[in-house]
C-alpha positions as CSV (number, residue, x, y, z in Angstrom):
1,M,35.3,-20.0,30.3
2,A,34.7,-22.3,27.3
3,F,34.2,-19.2,25.1
4,S,36.8,-16.9,26.4
5,C,38.5,-16.8,23.1
6,F,35.5,-14.9,21.6
7,G,36.4,-11.7,23.5
8,K,37.5,-10.2,26.8
9,K,35.6,-8.7,29.6
10,E,36.8,-5.9,31.7
11,K,35.9,-7.7,34.9
12,H,35.9,-11.4,35.9
13,D,32.5,-13.0,36.1
14,D,33.1,-14.2,39.7
15,E,34.6,-11.0,41.2
16,V,33.2,-10.0,44.6
17,T,33.7,-7.1,47.0
18,E,35.2,-7.2,50.5
19,A,31.7,-6.7,51.9
20,G,30.6,-9.8,50.1
21,S,28.0,-8.0,47.9
22,P,28.6,-6.9,44.4
23,G,28.5,-3.2,43.5
24,S,29.7,-1.8,46.9
25,S,31.2,1.6,46.3
26,K,33.8,1.4,49.0
27,A,34.9,-2.1,48.3
28,T,38.1,-3.1,46.5
29,T,37.9,-5.4,43.6
30,Q,39.8,-8.7,43.5
31,V,41.2,-8.8,39.9
32,T,42.1,-12.0,38.3
33,K,44.0,-12.3,35.0
34,E,41.8,-13.3,32.1
35,P,43.1,-16.4,30.3
36,T,44.0,-15.9,26.6
37,C,43.0,-18.1,23.6
38,D,46.5,-19.5,22.7
39,W,47.5,-21.6,19.7
40,K,46.7,-24.9,21.5
41,L,43.1,-24.0,22.2
42,K,42.7,-22.6,18.7
43,T,44.1,-25.9,17.3
44,M,41.6,-27.9,19.4
45,F,38.7,-25.8,18.2
46,C,39.8,-26.4,14.6
47,I,40.0,-30.2,15.2
48,I,36.5,-30.1,16.7
49,G,35.2,-28.1,13.7
50,C,36.8,-30.6,11.3
51,V,35.3,-33.6,13.2
52,A,31.9,-31.9,13.3
53,L,31.5,-32.1,9.5
54,L,33.9,-34.9,8.6
55,G,31.3,-37.6,9.0
56,W,28.7,-35.8,6.9
57,N,31.3,-35.3,4.1
58,F,32.1,-39.0,4.3
59,I,28.4,-39.8,3.9
60,L,28.2,-37.5,0.9
61,G,31.3,-39.1,-0.6
62,E,29.6,-42.5,-0.5
63,L,26.1,-41.2,-1.3
64,G,26.1,-43.2,-4.6
65,A,26.6,-46.5,-2.7
66,L,24.0,-45.5,-0.1
67,I,21.4,-44.6,-2.8
68,D,22.0,-48.0,-4.4
69,A,21.4,-49.7,-1.0
70,F,18.5,-47.6,0.4
71,G,16.8,-46.3,-2.8
72,E,16.8,-43.0,-4.7
73,A,14.5,-41.4,-2.1
74,F,17.5,-41.4,0.3
75,D,19.1,-38.6,-1.9
76,S,16.5,-36.0,-0.9
77,A,15.5,-37.4,2.5
78,A,18.9,-37.4,4.0
79,P,19.8,-33.6,3.7
80,S,16.3,-32.5,5.0
81,L,16.6,-34.9,8.0
82,M,20.1,-33.7,8.7
83,T,18.9,-30.1,8.7
84,R,16.0,-30.8,11.1
85,L,18.2,-32.6,13.5
86,A,20.9,-29.9,13.3
87,E,18.4,-27.2,14.4
88,S,18.0,-29.0,17.7
89,S,21.6,-30.2,18.0
90,P,24.0,-29.3,20.8
91,R,26.0,-27.4,18.3
92,A,23.2,-25.0,17.6
93,K,22.5,-24.6,21.3
94,V,26.1,-23.8,22.0
95,F,26.1,-21.0,19.5
96,A,22.8,-19.7,21.0
97,S,24.4,-19.8,24.4
98,A,27.5,-17.9,23.2
99,E,25.3,-15.1,21.6
100,S,23.3,-14.7,24.8
101,R,26.4,-14.6,27.1
102,Y,28.4,-12.3,24.8
103,P,25.9,-9.9,23.3
104,S,28.6,-7.7,21.9
105,I,30.1,-10.6,19.9
106,E,28.3,-11.4,16.6
107,V,28.4,-15.1,16.0
108,D,27.5,-15.6,12.3
109,T,26.0,-19.1,11.9
110,S,24.4,-18.5,8.5
111,S,27.2,-20.2,6.6
112,I,27.4,-23.3,8.9
113,E,25.6,-26.3,7.5
114,G,22.3,-27.1,9.1
115,I,21.9,-23.9,11.1
116,S,19.2,-21.6,9.7
117,A,18.4,-19.5,12.7
118,K,20.1,-16.4,11.4
119,T,18.6,-16.5,7.9
120,P,15.2,-18.0,7.3
121,K,14.8,-20.2,4.3
122,N,12.2,-17.9,2.7
123,M,14.8,-15.1,2.7
124,Y,16.9,-16.9,0.1
125,I,16.6,-16.1,-3.6
126,D,14.6,-19.3,-4.5
127,W,13.8,-20.6,-8.0
128,K,10.5,-18.8,-8.0
129,L,12.1,-15.4,-7.6
130,K,14.8,-16.3,-10.2
131,A,12.1,-17.3,-12.6
132,M,10.2,-14.0,-12.2
133,F,13.4,-12.0,-12.8
134,G,14.0,-14.2,-15.9
135,V,10.4,-13.5,-17.1
136,I,10.9,-9.7,-16.6
137,G,14.2,-9.9,-18.5
138,C,12.5,-11.7,-21.4
139,V,9.6,-9.2,-21.5
140,A,12.0,-6.3,-21.5
141,L,13.5,-7.2,-24.9
142,L,10.6,-9.3,-26.3
143,G,8.8,-6.4,-27.9
144,W,11.9,-5.0,-29.6
145,N,12.7,-8.5,-31.0
146,F,9.1,-8.6,-32.2
147,I,9.6,-5.3,-34.0
148,L,12.8,-6.5,-35.6
149,G,11.2,-9.7,-36.6
150,E,8.5,-7.8,-38.5
151,L,10.8,-5.0,-39.7
152,G,10.3,-6.1,-43.4
153,T,6.5,-5.7,-43.1
154,L,6.9,-2.3,-41.3
155,I,9.3,-1.1,-44.0
156,D,6.7,-2.1,-46.6
157,A,4.1,0.0,-44.7
158,F,6.2,3.0,-43.6
159,G,8.8,3.2,-46.4
160,G,12.4,2.1,-46.9
161,V,13.8,4.8,-44.6
162,Y,11.9,3.3,-41.6
163,G,14.6,0.7,-41.2
164,T,17.1,3.4,-40.2
165,W,14.7,5.7,-38.4
166,C,13.2,2.9,-36.4
167,S,16.5,1.9,-34.8
168,L,17.6,5.5,-34.3
169,C,14.3,6.7,-32.6
170,F,14.3,3.6,-30.4
171,S,18.0,4.0,-29.4
172,L,17.7,7.8,-28.7
173,C,14.5,7.5,-26.6
174,I,15.7,4.5,-24.6
175,N,18.9,6.3,-23.7
176,A,16.9,9.4,-22.8
177,G,14.8,7.2,-20.5
178,Q,17.9,5.6,-19.0
179,L,19.5,9.0,-18.2
180,T,16.2,10.3,-16.7
181,L,16.2,7.3,-14.3
182,I,19.8,7.8,-13.3
183,W,19.0,11.4,-12.2
184,F,15.4,11.1,-11.0
185,G,14.5,7.5,-10.8
186,N,15.2,7.0,-7.1
187,R,12.5,9.6,-6.3
188,F,9.7,7.2,-7.3
189,K,8.6,3.8,-6.1
190,F,9.5,0.7,-8.1
191,G,5.9,-0.5,-8.6
192,P,4.4,2.5,-10.4
193,R,7.4,2.8,-12.7
194,F,7.2,-0.9,-13.6
195,Y,3.5,-0.8,-14.2
196,V,3.7,2.3,-16.4
197,G,6.6,0.9,-18.4
198,C,4.9,-2.4,-19.1
199,F,1.5,-0.8,-20.0
200,V,3.0,1.8,-22.4
201,M,5.2,-0.8,-24.0
202,G,2.2,-3.0,-24.8
203,V,0.0,-0.1,-26.0
204,S,2.7,1.4,-28.3
205,M,3.4,-2.0,-29.8
206,I,-0.2,-2.6,-30.9
207,L,-0.5,1.1,-32.1
208,I,2.5,0.5,-34.4
209,A,0.7,-2.5,-35.9
210,I,-2.6,-0.6,-36.3
211,C,-0.9,2.3,-38.1
212,A,0.8,-0.1,-40.4
213,I,-2.3,-2.0,-41.4
214,T,-4.6,1.0,-41.7
215,F,-3.4,4.3,-43.2
216,A,0.4,4.0,-43.5
217,R,0.4,2.3,-47.0
218,T,-1.8,5.0,-48.5
219,N,-0.1,8.0,-46.7
220,Q,3.5,6.9,-46.0
221,M,4.7,10.3,-44.6
222,A,2.0,10.3,-41.9
223,G,2.6,6.6,-41.3
224,L,6.4,7.1,-41.0
225,A,5.9,9.9,-38.5
226,A,3.4,7.8,-36.4
227,G,5.7,4.8,-36.6
228,C,8.7,6.8,-35.4
229,V,6.7,8.4,-32.6
230,F,5.3,5.1,-31.3
231,V,8.6,3.2,-31.5
232,G,10.2,6.2,-29.6
233,V,7.5,6.0,-26.9
234,Y,8.1,2.2,-26.8
235,G,11.9,2.8,-26.3
236,F,11.3,5.3,-23.4
237,A,8.8,3.0,-21.7
238,N,11.3,0.1,-22.2
239,A,14.0,2.2,-20.4
240,V,11.7,2.9,-17.5
241,M,10.7,-0.7,-17.1
242,E,14.1,-2.4,-17.7
243,S,16.1,0.1,-15.7
244,T,13.7,-0.1,-12.8
245,M,14.2,-3.9,-12.6
246,F,18.0,-3.6,-12.9
247,G,17.8,-1.1,-10.0
248,L,15.8,-3.6,-8.0
249,A,18.1,-6.5,-9.0
250,A,21.1,-4.5,-7.8
251,L,19.4,-4.3,-4.3
252,V,18.6,-8.0,-4.2
253,G,21.9,-9.4,-5.4
254,P,24.0,-10.6,-8.3
255,V,21.9,-13.7,-9.0
256,S,18.9,-11.6,-9.8
257,M,20.9,-9.5,-12.3
258,Q,22.1,-12.7,-13.9
259,F,18.6,-14.0,-14.4
260,I,17.4,-10.8,-16.0
261,L,20.3,-11.1,-18.5
262,I,19.3,-14.7,-19.2
263,G,15.7,-13.7,-19.8
264,E,16.8,-11.0,-22.2
265,G,18.8,-13.7,-24.1
266,V,15.8,-16.1,-24.2
267,S,13.6,-13.3,-25.7
268,G,15.8,-13.5,-28.8
269,L,15.3,-17.3,-29.0
270,I,11.5,-17.3,-28.9
271,A,10.7,-14.3,-31.1
272,W,11.2,-16.0,-34.5
273,P,9.5,-19.4,-33.6
274,L,6.5,-17.4,-32.2
275,D,6.3,-15.3,-35.4
276,M,6.2,-18.5,-37.4
277,L,3.5,-19.9,-35.2
278,C,1.4,-16.8,-35.8
279,Q,1.9,-17.3,-39.5
280,V,0.6,-20.9,-39.2
281,I,-2.4,-19.8,-37.3
282,I,-3.3,-17.1,-39.9
283,E,-2.8,-19.5,-42.7
284,A,-5.1,-22.1,-41.0
285,F,-7.9,-19.6,-41.3
286,G,-7.4,-19.5,-45.1
287,V,-5.8,-16.1,-45.2
288,T,-3.4,-15.9,-48.2
289,D,-2.0,-12.4,-47.7
290,Y,-0.9,-13.1,-44.2
291,A,1.9,-10.5,-43.7
292,Y,-0.1,-7.8,-42.0
293,P,-2.6,-10.0,-40.1
294,R,0.4,-12.0,-38.8
295,M,2.1,-8.8,-37.6
296,V,-1.1,-7.7,-35.8
297,L,-1.5,-11.1,-34.1
298,F,2.3,-11.1,-33.3
299,F,2.2,-7.6,-31.7
300,G,-1.1,-8.4,-30.0
301,I,0.6,-11.3,-28.2
302,G,3.4,-9.0,-27.2
303,M,0.9,-6.6,-25.8
304,L,-0.8,-9.3,-23.7
305,V,2.6,-10.5,-22.4
306,N,3.5,-7.0,-21.2
307,F,0.1,-6.6,-19.5
308,A,0.4,-10.1,-17.8
309,T,3.7,-9.1,-16.3
310,I,2.0,-6.4,-14.2
311,P,-0.1,-8.8,-12.0
312,M,2.9,-11.1,-11.7
313,Y,4.9,-8.3,-10.1
314,K,2.1,-6.9,-8.0
315,Y,0.6,-10.1,-6.6
316,A,3.6,-12.5,-6.6
317,M,7.0,-10.9,-6.9
318,Q,6.3,-7.9,-4.7
319,H,5.2,-10.2,-1.8
320,H,8.3,-12.3,-1.9
321,P,10.3,-11.9,1.4
322,V,13.5,-11.0,-0.4
323,I,11.7,-8.3,-2.4
324,I,9.9,-7.0,0.7
325,K,13.3,-6.5,2.4
326,A,14.7,-4.8,-0.7
327,L,11.7,-2.5,-1.0
328,E,12.4,-1.0,2.5
329,I,14.3,1.6,0.5
330,E,11.0,3.0,-0.7
331,E,10.1,4.5,2.6
332,G,9.7,8.2,2.1
333,R,9.0,8.1,-1.6
334,Q,5.4,9.1,-1.3
335,E,5.8,12.4,-3.1
336,F,8.2,13.7,-5.7
337,C,10.9,15.9,-4.4
338,L,14.0,17.4,-5.9
339,K,16.2,17.0,-2.8
340,K,19.2,14.8,-2.9
341,E,18.4,11.2,-2.0
342,T,22.0,9.9,-1.6
343,K,24.6,10.6,1.1
344,R,27.3,11.0,-1.5
345,P,27.2,13.2,-4.6
346,L,25.9,11.4,-7.7
347,V,29.2,12.1,-9.5
348,C,31.1,10.0,-6.9
349,I,28.7,7.1,-7.4
350,L,29.1,7.4,-11.2
351,R,32.9,7.4,-10.8
352,D,32.8,4.2,-8.8
353,V,30.6,2.3,-11.3
354,A,32.2,3.8,-14.4
355,P,34.9,1.1,-15.0
356,Q,32.3,-1.7,-15.3
357,A,29.7,0.5,-17.1
358,L,32.3,1.6,-19.7
359,T,33.4,-2.0,-20.2
360,V,29.9,-3.3,-20.9
361,W,29.4,-0.3,-23.2
362,F,32.6,-1.0,-25.1
363,S,31.8,-4.7,-25.4
364,F,28.3,-4.1,-26.8
365,T,29.7,-1.4,-29.1
366,I,32.0,-4.0,-30.7
367,S,29.2,-6.5,-31.0
368,Y,26.8,-4.2,-32.7
369,T,29.4,-2.6,-35.0
370,V,29.5,-6.0,-36.9
371,F,26.2,-7.6,-36.0
372,P,23.8,-8.1,-37.7
373,W,24.5,-6.1,-40.9
374,T,27.7,-7.9,-41.9
375,I,25.8,-11.2,-42.1
376,F,23.9,-9.9,-45.2
377,E,27.1,-8.7,-46.8
378,M,28.6,-12.2,-46.9
379,S,28.2,-14.7,-49.8
380,P,27.2,-18.1,-48.3
381,S,29.1,-21.0,-49.7
382,S,26.4,-23.7,-49.3
383,L,23.2,-22.1,-47.9
384,S,20.7,-19.7,-49.4
385,P,21.2,-16.0,-48.4
386,T,17.8,-16.0,-46.5
387,E,18.5,-19.2,-44.7
388,F,22.1,-18.2,-43.9
389,G,21.0,-14.9,-42.5
390,K,18.4,-16.5,-40.2
391,L,20.7,-19.2,-39.0
392,M,23.6,-16.8,-38.3
393,T,21.3,-14.5,-36.3
394,Y,19.9,-17.4,-34.4
395,C,23.4,-18.7,-33.7
396,Y,24.4,-15.3,-32.1
397,Q,21.2,-15.2,-30.0
398,V,21.7,-18.8,-28.7
399,C,25.4,-18.3,-27.9
400,D,24.7,-14.9,-26.3
401,T,22.1,-16.5,-24.0
402,V,24.6,-19.3,-23.1
403,G,27.2,-16.6,-22.3
404,R,24.7,-14.6,-20.1
405,A,24.1,-17.8,-18.1
406,S,27.8,-18.3,-17.5
407,P,27.7,-17.5,-13.8
408,S,25.4,-20.4,-13.3
409,Y,28.2,-22.8,-14.2
410,H,30.8,-20.8,-12.4
411,V,32.3,-18.9,-15.4
412,R,32.7,-15.3,-14.4
413,L,35.5,-12.9,-15.2
414,G,37.1,-10.9,-12.4
415,K,36.4,-7.2,-12.3
416,K,40.0,-6.4,-13.2
417,A,39.9,-8.8,-16.1
418,T,36.8,-7.5,-17.8
419,P,38.4,-4.4,-19.5
420,Y,41.2,-6.5,-21.0
421,A,38.7,-9.1,-22.2
422,A,36.6,-6.3,-23.9
423,L,39.8,-5.0,-25.6
424,C,40.5,-8.5,-26.9
425,R,37.1,-8.6,-28.6
426,L,38.3,-5.9,-31.0
427,V,39.7,-8.8,-33.1
428,F,36.1,-9.6,-34.2
429,I,35.8,-6.5,-36.3
430,P,38.6,-7.4,-38.8
431,L,37.6,-11.0,-38.7
432,F,34.0,-10.2,-39.9
433,F,35.3,-7.9,-42.7
434,L,37.8,-10.6,-43.8
435,C,34.8,-13.1,-44.0
436,I,33.1,-10.6,-46.3
437,H,36.0,-9.8,-48.7
438,L,38.3,-12.8,-48.8
439,S,37.3,-15.6,-51.2
440,F,39.6,-18.4,-49.9
441,A,39.2,-20.9,-47.0
442,P,38.5,-20.7,-44.2
443,F,37.1,-17.2,-44.5
444,S,34.8,-18.1,-47.4
445,E,33.4,-21.2,-45.6
446,D,30.1,-21.1,-43.8
447,W,31.3,-23.3,-40.9
448,F,34.1,-20.8,-40.1
449,R,31.6,-17.9,-40.2
450,F,29.3,-19.7,-37.8
451,V,32.3,-20.4,-35.4
452,I,33.2,-16.7,-35.4
453,M,29.6,-15.7,-34.8
454,A,29.3,-18.2,-31.9
455,F,32.4,-16.7,-30.3
456,L,31.1,-13.2,-30.8
457,G,27.8,-14.2,-29.0
458,I,29.3,-16.2,-26.2
459,T,32.0,-13.6,-25.3
460,N,29.4,-10.8,-25.4
461,G,27.2,-12.8,-23.0
462,I,30.0,-13.6,-20.6
463,L,31.2,-10.0,-20.5
464,A,27.7,-8.7,-20.1
465,A,27.0,-11.0,-17.2
466,S,30.3,-10.4,-15.5
467,C,30.1,-6.6,-15.8
468,M,26.5,-6.3,-14.8
469,I,27.2,-8.4,-11.6
470,H,30.4,-6.5,-10.7
471,G,29.0,-3.0,-11.3
472,P,26.8,-2.7,-8.2
473,T,29.5,-4.2,-6.0
474,Q,31.6,-1.0,-6.6
475,V,29.4,0.9,-4.1
476,D,28.6,0.4,-0.5
477,R,26.2,-2.5,-0.1
478,N,24.7,-0.8,2.9
479,E,23.7,2.2,0.9
480,K,20.6,1.1,-0.9
481,E,20.2,4.3,-2.8
482,E,23.7,3.9,-4.3
483,L,23.0,0.3,-5.3
484,E,19.8,1.3,-7.1
485,I,21.6,4.1,-9.0
486,A,24.4,1.7,-9.8
487,G,21.9,-0.7,-11.4
488,Y,20.6,2.2,-13.6
489,V,24.1,3.2,-14.7
490,M,25.0,-0.4,-15.7
491,S,21.7,-0.7,-17.7
492,F,22.5,2.7,-19.4
493,G,26.0,1.5,-20.3
494,L,24.6,-1.7,-21.9
495,I,21.9,0.2,-24.0
496,C,24.3,3.0,-24.9
497,G,26.7,0.4,-26.3
498,I,24.0,-1.0,-28.6
499,L,23.3,2.6,-29.8
500,T,27.0,3.4,-30.4
501,G,27.6,0.2,-32.2
502,S,24.5,0.7,-34.4
503,V,25.6,4.3,-35.3
504,L,29.1,3.1,-36.2
505,A,27.7,0.3,-38.3
506,T,25.5,2.8,-40.2
507,I,28.5,5.1,-40.8
508,I,30.7,2.2,-42.0
509,K,28.0,0.8,-44.2
510,Q,27.2,4.2,-45.8
511,T,30.8,5.1,-46.4
512,A,32.5,1.8,-47.3
513,Y,29.6,0.1,-49.0
514,M,27.8,3.0,-50.7
């Protein structure tokens, strides 16, 4: 009766019939009252549980002194030895006995230290899977950052209006792709969508560069049309690839969503240094007019990175135990069909995810209403305009990346706090305009502008990470189709916020600064 507090049985284990044999139809049953698990027994179980881990916590508390005595190897050897011993310990055997004796009672041992029978180690999201999600996030935005990095060269080739049409075509097509995946994405498998997205992204990048270096300068109208078409194709392919991975990340868990966001932030950090590296390589070959050859090399590297992501997913990521488990949802997706794939109507799923999706949309709208165009409207106090613009942009990208990584150091806003935090970010809009128009300290000082930019970036990253993690939790975790769609909706909210902010920025710039 040691585990009677786990549940009650309708009959006592030792009941017998009058005939002396169990199961006799004519016999009367001797009924005994089942003991209950009172507060005394509960208290004793709590004491036993406390004592079970008390010694180990004492050892961890004095681990510094033990390492000093036994050597640094003791730091890694002790936990692994503890785990191996615990797997064969009486405690593990007791839980196994309880599960076999009371099959209707689920004893969850996954959270108890040292017991790994319920969840194998290879089912955890390890550093390899986190790194692969980070690489995918980086690749998702790397190409667009490459295009922005060479926008001056592209404007020289396609004409001055390409600066506006490039962003507009990209934003419209990427939002069209996001909406397509929300309605039809869960009819297809993850792999083909990811492969097509990466391949088309790489091809469209190099085609933009080829158009710019060949016929665009002599026939700008044809070059402008080709440049807009290819950047639109790139945007649609980017939506297919990025949203597919956000849908998969929603199935795997919040950590994977977080590492995609971190990877997207890192892509902004490496674009400019890589562009400078391409310039150094071109100059080393004695090329003096390096602008267009540098762009071709730069975009060629971007194409190869996109292509290299395909085998990474196919031969490494797709075979990870966690991904294999998540991809069980793909059963039955052999052919396209227009039947409903979810138990609940899509409108109900959208309604559940809408609060977090609207919050991330609003946050990115605020950010891109003032970034990056206001930087170039400011008059630097000590730096050159070119140097000031580059450093301010880099400051935003660094701080945004730090903010996106905030869940790693336990900084995450609650789902009820995110809308209020997004509303508070409205203060950045007047602050940036004050930095443009006021000529007295601190608004005219460069250090103050860098501080404001740093806060804009870090708050944007923290809100993005919090909302993207909370969004998929608003639907039933057991309904994989709903989780996948929730990932698409959150990705759409993020991208749509960038589009809305860019459109508002264009309107403000054209009306107030004409």
